[in-house]
N, C-alpha and C positions, 0 to 999 in steps of 0.2 A: 367483759368490760371498757364499757372506750372512757378517757379520758383526756379535757379538754381545760385547756389552761388557756387565760386571756389576761389583759388586762385593765382594770375595771378605778380608774380613778386613785386611791392611795395601796388599793390592796390588791396582789393576785386572782383571783378565783379559777378555782379546782374543778373543770361541772365532771362531773363523772354518769355513768347509764350501767345499767346492768347490776352484778351481785358482787357485793361487799362481802368475799367466805376467805376462809384462807386457803385459797390457790389467789389470791389476790392482794391480800390484804398485803401482804412484803412488798408489791407488786407498786403499788397506790403509797406506802411510806416510803421505797427509795424513789421516786417520784417529784416527794414534798420535799425532802432532803437533798437534792439536787437544785431546786428552788432555791434553799435556803441557801446551798453554795453561793449562789449565783444574787447575794442583796435581798433578795424579800424574805423583809419578815413579815407579813400581814398580808397573813394569808386565808382565806374560806371558799369552803366546800360547795358546791352547790350540789346541793343532793335532789329536786325533784321528781328525778327520771334516774332515783338507787332504787332496786326491786327487792332487794332482800340486805340486810343485814345483821352477820356471824358475828360470835363474840372474838372470833382473829381480827374482820373485821374492827369490831369496835375495843381491842385494844391497836392496834396501829390507828389510831384517830388520838386513841390518849398517849401515842407514843412520839408524836406531829405533834402534841399541845403542852408538853413537855419541851420538847425539844428546840420548839419558840419560843419558849416561855424562858428558855435561859439566854436566848441574845435578844432579850427583851422585845418577842416579838408579840402577837398574836396569833389565835385560830377561831374557827368554833365553825357550825352550821348552816348554812343559811337555804329558804326554800325547801326546808325538809318535807319529807311528804310522812302523812299523818301517820301511817307503821315506822317510821322514821326516826318520829319526835316520839313516843308508846314503847317501843323498847329504852330509847334515849333514860325516859324516863322511869322507868319501871328499873331501872338497871340505875337508879341515883346521879345518870349525867349528864342534867335537863343543862347543865353549863354549856358543854356543848354547842345548844341550841344558840345561835342567834333570827334575830328577827332584819330581814331584807335588810334596812336601812343602817342600821349599824355596821361599821366601821371601824378606819382610822379617825377618819375625819371629826368623827362625832361620841366616838370616845376616848375617856377618858390618857392622854397620853402614856405608856410610859418615862419609870423617872434614869433617864439616865445613869452608865453606870461611874459615871463620875465628871464632874467639872471639865469640859477643856476649852485649857490656855487660848490656843489659839487653832486656828486649821489655813495652812497651807497646799493647793492645791498644787500643782508642781508637774512642768510635763518632759522634766528631764530625759525620759524611756519614753518613747514611742509608743503608743495604744495601751499604756500603766499609767494610772492618776494615784498619783498621792500624794498624805498627808503628813505633814509635818507638825504636829504638835508639843509645847512645852508641859513638861516634867517639874526641873528645880535648875533655874539658873542657874551657871557654877557649876552645877556637879559635874562628880567627875569617877571616873572609879580606878582605883587603886589593883596593879595585877602584880602575883609573883608566881615565881616559877620555881618548879624542883625540874632538875633533872640529872635523875639516882642512874638511871639505864642510858646509852648513848647506842640510836640503832648502826651496827646488825653485833653488838659485841657481846661479850657470855657477863650475864647479869650479877655483879658484884652483891656481895655477902649483906653488903648495909644502900644499898639502893633506894631501900623506902621506909616513907616518913607516912606516917599516920595525917590525914586531912579531914580536917569536922566541914562538917555542908548545909550548919544551917541556913532558914532560909534565909537570910541578906549575902547568900555568897553562889556565883557560880560558878562553872567551868567547867573544866577536859582533861585529861590525858590515858595515864592505863596504868590499873589495878584492881583490885579485888577485895570483896567485905573481907574479914576473916579476924579473929582473934587476934593475931597480931600478923609479922612479917613472914611469921615461919608458917605461921596455917594459911595467909593467902596466897604463897608465892605458889604454887601451881596452874592458880585457875585467873593469876594476872592479864587482863583486858581491856579494852578499850573500856573511854566513861566517860557520862556528859551527866550534868548538876546543873539546879537550876531550881529556887523558891521551893526547899527544903528538899525536895526532887531529887533520886540518883540512881542512873540506868546504866548499870556496868552488860557487857558481853563476858560472860570468862572465858579465857582461853584457856580449855581443858576438854574444848570439844562438842560444848554446849553450842546450839540454833538457834537459838532464843534469852534475850535478855533477863536477866534478873533486875529488880529495886530493890531500891530503902525507897520510904514516906517519914518528913520530922514529924512524931505529936509532941501531943504537952508536955510530958520530961526527956524526948530523945531526937536527936540528930543525926541523922548518917554520916559514918567517918568510913571510910577507907586508906589499905594499908595501897597508896601512892608511889610510882615508880618513874613518872611523870606525869605534871601536871602542869597546867594554868588555870590564871584562880581569880578570879575579878569578885570585890566587893567594893560598896560604896551609891554614888547617889547616880541614878539614871537622865540626863540632862533632854531625852526626847524619845516622843513616844512615834516613829512609823509610822503610819498604814497605807497597804496601797492593793488594789486591787485591778482589770484589766477594765479596759475603756470597751472593747467587741471580745467574740468567743472565743478564738480563739489564741487571743494575745497573752503572756508568757513571761516572766519578772527568770534574766538569768541570773544567779549566783554573785555573779563580777556585777553588773547596773546592782544586784538589790546593796554592793558592799561600799559600792562609791558610793550610792544613795545614801548609805549609816556616816560614810566619811561627810559627805554633805550638809545632812542636816545637822550633826554636831560640831559642825565649823573647826573640826579638826583635822593634824594630818594621820594623828591613832588612834583609834577607840576600839569599845569591847561592846559588841549585843547576842542579848536574848530573842529568842521570836519563836514563835507560834506563827507555821507554813501551814495551810495549804499543798499540797508536792505537785509537778509535773511530771518529775521524775530523778531520780538519788543518781550517782555518780559517786562509789564508794571501796574502800577498804577497812577490812578490821584486820585485827589478829585472830589470827586459826590457832596460832598457839602459842602456850605463856613468852617469854625472853627466857622463864628460869632453864627452861630444855634444851638452853643453846650450848653445845659444846664448844672446846676450842678447835674438833677437826671441821664443824659447821660451817656454809658460807649461807650463812637463809639471806642475805640478802641478794645474789646473784643469783641468772637461769640458769637450768630450768630451777632448779632450790627452791627461791622464794615466791613456790605456788606454796610447799609445803607449811606455810608459816603468815600467810600473808590472804586471806579471801578476797580475794574482786569480784562485785557486782555484778559485771560480763556485759549485763544490758539495763534498762535507764531502769530501777525498780521503787515501788511502794508509790505508783500512780495515782493519787486522789486521795492518800493520807496523809493524816497529819506531820509536821514534823519542829519538836523542840530542839528548837536548835542554836548552838553556843555558838562565836566567833571573837575574836581577835582581828584586829586591818585595822594596816600600818601601809602608808604613801611616805616614810619615813626610815631610808636603808638608815640612818646611823640613831634611831631610838635602839631602846636596851630594848622590849620589847624584837625589835624586829629580826633580832635574834636567834629565836622560837617560827618564826613565821618563813612564809617559804613565798616563791613569789607564783604569781598567776599564766600559765604560758601567755594568756592570748591577750592579757592584759597586764605585763611585766610591772608595770610599775605599781601595784598592788604584791600583797604582801599579805598574809590569812596564814591561819590555823583551823577550820571547822570541823565543828560535831554532830550531827543529827539524830538525835532519837526520833522512833519513828511510831505514832502511836493510831487507833482508828482517830476517823475523821471527825472531828466538833466544831460544829459554828459557833465560832466568838460574839460579843456582844456589836452596834455600835458604836460609835467614839475613845472616847477612853476610858481606858484597860486598866486596872492593876494586877500585875503582874504574876501574885502569889496569887489571889486569886481566878484571875484565869486557868494555872499552867495545873492547879489543882480540880478544877473541870474538869480538865481534860483528861489529864490521867486516873479521877472519878468513873469507875465502873471499868474504866478499861488498862490496859493492860500492852506495856513495849511489844510493839512488833518485831522490830530489827533494832540497830545500834552501825552509824562508820561514824569512819576520817572518810568529806567529805573532799575530793580530787579534782582535778580537771584530766580526760585522759586525751589524748592532744597525736592518740596513732594517727596513722599514712594510713587512708582508707577505712579502714573499722571502727576508732574512737567514737565514746561514747558520747565529747564535750566534756558540759558543766552540768551539774544544778540547772534545773529548774524550779521556779513556782507560779503561783498562780490567786493568789492572793492571803495576807498576811497581816500581824503585827510585831514591829521588831518594838524594842527596848535597849537608845544606846547613849551612850555621853563618851568626854572625852577619855585614854586610857596613860596614866601613871604608872611606871614600872621604880619599882621596892626591893631590898635585898631580902629586908628582912625574915628571919627563917618562918615557917608557917607556926602559927601559935596551937 
């Protein structure tokens, strides 16, 4: 099958010729999903030269329509051959057929996800387009911390506290789900939480993360030996994307942009970002296993306790990123953050849960709705504490992103205990 793409007015038209069968259905789906990644949300399939359409092909068309509907876009077939029209009518799918003049400019525009208070393109990073959207003027995030375990010491008996993560809370740390601290003790590992979803990588040798989600009468809870938790109102939403095909945004530039958008020296952020490559580590064993004679923080023993990615990972996946950022070394939160080697004026602490890519609608978005859409029919693929690898010659550098949306706000620190 031959596939040619071209811009026609407000639409991107995909011309196909040949057979749309099981052999080509997934390929076409991949092509259109790449188009959506690039930001084209009004897509038309020119079916004038389509010679055959199987059930596998119809299923691919329906998946394309669902993907575009999820981002307030539109999809349909134009110039369809008579047999294609008849096949779709017999299948009850006439809605996929459009007239040649039925384009986004003549059809009703989809409703925006939320009203945009403001949008300010800013050229702070070459090749990257930023938009700043005001959400709650004066909004602030209150951050609390728990440090029951200090690397790489043996784990105290009373190190864990139970932390609930209802939809309004976000954060990360080291913990595990369990009836109580004793039940969770041997599974303590990295976790990240936002919008009613908690993802954690059990420190018992598990290769894939597990997760919990908030339901009507259930809020996820973890036993945590380390935690940074934020709660409050985000003041800004920052969107970014490439202005050229190969442009990407380094993590340090994103964090600097968050401080710029919030006009704060210390801020908290939750982001949904498309990944160019992640660099990070995760606990490979629960700290409960540390014995007095162990030296888990020293080489080479550290390799038994920390799993390092070894290469830039999860390209073109989507990451739920939670970060706390400061350029004020005297801020109480700064004690829980680390300087970035390439940008030492920034102190950060960042965790990321990785899932399959899910395109985001344009405009201003609701955090909870967006996170739920990413987790729907999806399972976490990985979880990392993001770091910057500055080893001479072989260092992987820092994580980088292609496009995304970030909710952020100025952060203030509280010493109150977790409820």
